C-alpha positions in Angstrom: 0.1 0.1 0.0 2.7 2.4 0.9 4.8 1.6 -2.1 1.9 2.0 -4.5 0.4 5.2 -3.0 3.0 7.2 -0.9 6.6 6.1 -1.6 7.0 8.4 -4.5 6.1 11.5 -2.5 3.2 12.3 -5.0 0.1 10.3 -4.0 -2.7 10.4 -6.4 -5.0 13.5 -5.9 -7.9 11.6 -4.8 -8.8 12.7 -1.1 -10.8 9.4 -0.2 -7.9 7.0 -1.7 -5.3 9.0 0.2 -7.4 8.5 3.4 -8.0 4.8 3.1 -4.4 4.1 2.1 -3.0 6.3 5.0 -5.5 4.2 7.4 -3.9 1.1 6.3 -0.3 2.3 6.8 -1.2 4.0 10.2 -2.9 0.9 11.4 0.3 -1.1 10.6 2.5 1.5 12.4 0.1 1.4 15.4 0.6 -2.5 15.5 4.3 -1.8 15.3 4.8 -4.0 12.1 8.3 -4.0 10.7 7.6 -1.9 7.6 10.0 0.3 5.8 8.1 3.6 5.3 8.8 7.3 5.9 5.7 8.4 8.0 5.7 12.1 6.9 4.8 10.7 3.5 1.6 9.3 4.3 0.3 12.3 6.3 -0.9 15.7 4.8 -0.1 18.1 3.5 0.6 16.1 0.2 2.6 17.1 -2.6 0.4 15.6 -5.5 0.9 16.5 -9.3 -2.0 19.0 -10.2 -4.4 17.3 -12.6 -4.9 18.9 -16.0 -8.4 20.1 -16.4 -9.8 19.6 -19.8 -11.6 22.6 -21.7 -15.1 22.4 -22.7 -14.0 21.9 -26.2 -11.9 18.9 -25.1 -14.7 17.1 -23.4 -17.3 18.0 -26.1 -16.8 14.5 -27.8 -17.5 12.8 -24.5 -20.6 14.3 -23.4 -23.8 12.3 -23.6 -25.4 11.9 -26.9 -28.9 10.4 -26.1 -29.7 10.1 -29.8 -27.5 6.7 -29.5 -28.0 4.2 -26.9 -31.4 4.3 -25.4 -32.0 3.9 -21.6 -33.2 0.3 -21.9 -30.8 -0.8 -24.5 -27.8 -1.7 -21.9 -25.4 -1.0 -24.8 -21.9 0.3 -24.6 -23.2 3.8 -25.9 -25.9 3.8 -23.2 -23.1 3.2 -20.6 -20.9 5.9 -21.9 -23.9 8.4 -21.9 -24.7 7.4 -18.4 -21.3 7.8 -17.0 -21.0 11.4 -18.9 -24.5 12.6 -17.4 -23.4 11.3 -13.8 -20.2 13.3 -14.1 -21.7 16.5 -15.6 -25.1 16.7 -14.1 -26.3 13.9 -11.7 -25.2 12.9 -8.2 -21.6 12.5 -8.9 -21.3 16.0 -10.1 -23.2 17.3 -7.0 -21.9 15.2 -4.2 -18.3 14.2 -5.4 -17.0 17.0 -7.7 -19.1 19.2 -5.4 -20.7 21.8 -7.8 -24.0 21.0 -6.3 -25.4 22.4 -9.7 -25.8 21.4 -13.2 -22.4 23.2 -14.0 -19.1 21.6 -13.4 -16.8 24.5 -13.3 -13.8 23.2 -11.4 -11.9 25.7 -9.3 -8.4 25.5 -10.7 -6.1 26.7 -7.8 -2.8 25.4 -6.6 -2.0 25.1 -2.9 0.6 28.0 -3.4 -2.1 30.4 -4.9 -3.9 32.8 -2.6 -6.9 31.5 -0.6 -9.9 31.8 -2.9 -12.5 33.9 -1.5 -16.2 33.8 -2.9 -17.5 37.1 -4.2 -19.6 39.2 -1.9 -23.1 38.1 -1.3 -25.8 40.1 -3.0 -26.9 41.7 0.3 -23.4 42.7 0.8 -23.2 44.3 -2.7 -26.4 46.1 -2.1 -25.3 47.7 1.2 -22.1 48.7 -0.4 -24.0 50.4 -3.2 -26.4 52.3 -0.9 -23.5 53.4 1.3 -22.3 55.4 -1.9 -25.9 57.0 -2.5 -26.2 60.8 -2.1 -28.7 62.2 0.5 -31.3 62.4 -2.2 -30.7 58.9 -3.5 -30.7 57.5 0.0 -34.0 59.2 0.8 -35.4 57.6 -2.4 -34.0 54.3 -1.4 -35.7 54.4 2.0 -39.0 55.3 0.6 -38.7 52.5 -1.9 -37.7 49.8 1.0 -40.6 50.9 3.2 -43.1 50.5 0.2 -41.6 47.5 -0.8 -41.9 45.9 2.7 -45.4 47.0 3.1 -46.3 45.7 -0.2 -44.7 42.2 0.6 -46.5 42.0 4.1 -49.7 43.0 2.5 -49.5 40.5 -0.4 -48.5 37.5 1.9 -51.2 38.3 4.5 -53.8 38.5 1.5 -52.6 35.2 0.0 -52.6 33.3 3.3 -56.0 34.7 4.1 -57.3 33.8 0.6 -56.4 30.1 1.2 -57.5 30.0 4.8 -61.0 31.3 3.7 -61.2 28.6 1.0 -60.1 26.0 3.5 -62.8 27.0 5.9 -65.5 27.2 3.1 -64.5 23.6 2.1 -63.6 24.6 -1.5 -59.7 24.1 -1.3 -60.1 20.6 -2.7 -61.3 22.2 -6.0 -57.8 24.0 -5.9 -56.0 20.9 -5.5 -56.1 19.9 -9.0 -55.8 23.6 -10.3 -52.6 24.6 -12.0 -50.5 27.6 -10.8 -51.8 29.9 -13.5 -55.5 29.4 -12.7 -54.9 29.9 -9.0 -52.9 33.1 -10.0 -55.7 34.5 -12.2 -58.0 33.8 -9.2 -55.9 35.8 -6.6 -55.5 38.5 -9.3 -59.3 39.2 -9.6 -59.7 39.4 -5.7 -56.6 41.3 -4.9 -57.4 44.4 -2.5 -56.8 47.8 -4.3 -54.4 48.8 -1.5 -52.0 46.1 -2.7 -52.4 47.4 -6.2 -51.7 50.9 -4.9 -48.7 49.8 -3.0 -47.3 48.0 -6.0 -47.8 51.1 -8.2 -46.0 53.2 -5.6 -43.1 50.7 -5.5 -42.5 50.8 -9.1 -42.6 54.7 -9.0 -40.1 54.8 -6.3 -37.8 52.4 -8.1 -38.4 54.4 -11.3 -37.3 57.6 -9.6 -34.2 56.1 -8.2 -33.0 54.7 -11.4 -33.1 57.9 -13.1 -30.6 59.5 -10.5 
């Protein structure tokens, strides 16, 4: 195990393989086995050769082509498509590669590179933007925020009351099979005028701010 994984000083860049292999050697050492190893080489930090990350163009021929190899054919082309789909979009992409999305953009950083920091959150970016506003812009922003909050509270209250009333009337069953568009149209018909007024005021406030 030591000879295959650690002896060269550059173990394969696979975190689970390293951990399993280290566990075997560490167990042997704990049992005081007479093995010829350099203990520092089995323990992190490791000095693995950085893997070459292919470009989108290079992997294009390997991407799934479901016009060949149907799901039930079990042919070689089906297996190739299934592996490609797993790596790019499915659970292997989410939980092993770690993108947790349909995108597989690897973070190409070496250990010697500066520590990567994520971009500021939307909230932080908004706070930074507002901090640069003039007094007039800040006043418009505060008016927009106040109206937006009032609109949100009023809208949620209306929707919750609307569904609660239909539950009380025993008419919620007819809504269960309705699509979102139908429910939305029904809500639009019965929406109180004060919510419409708040929505109009919110748009006006945002429009004024965007002109500064």
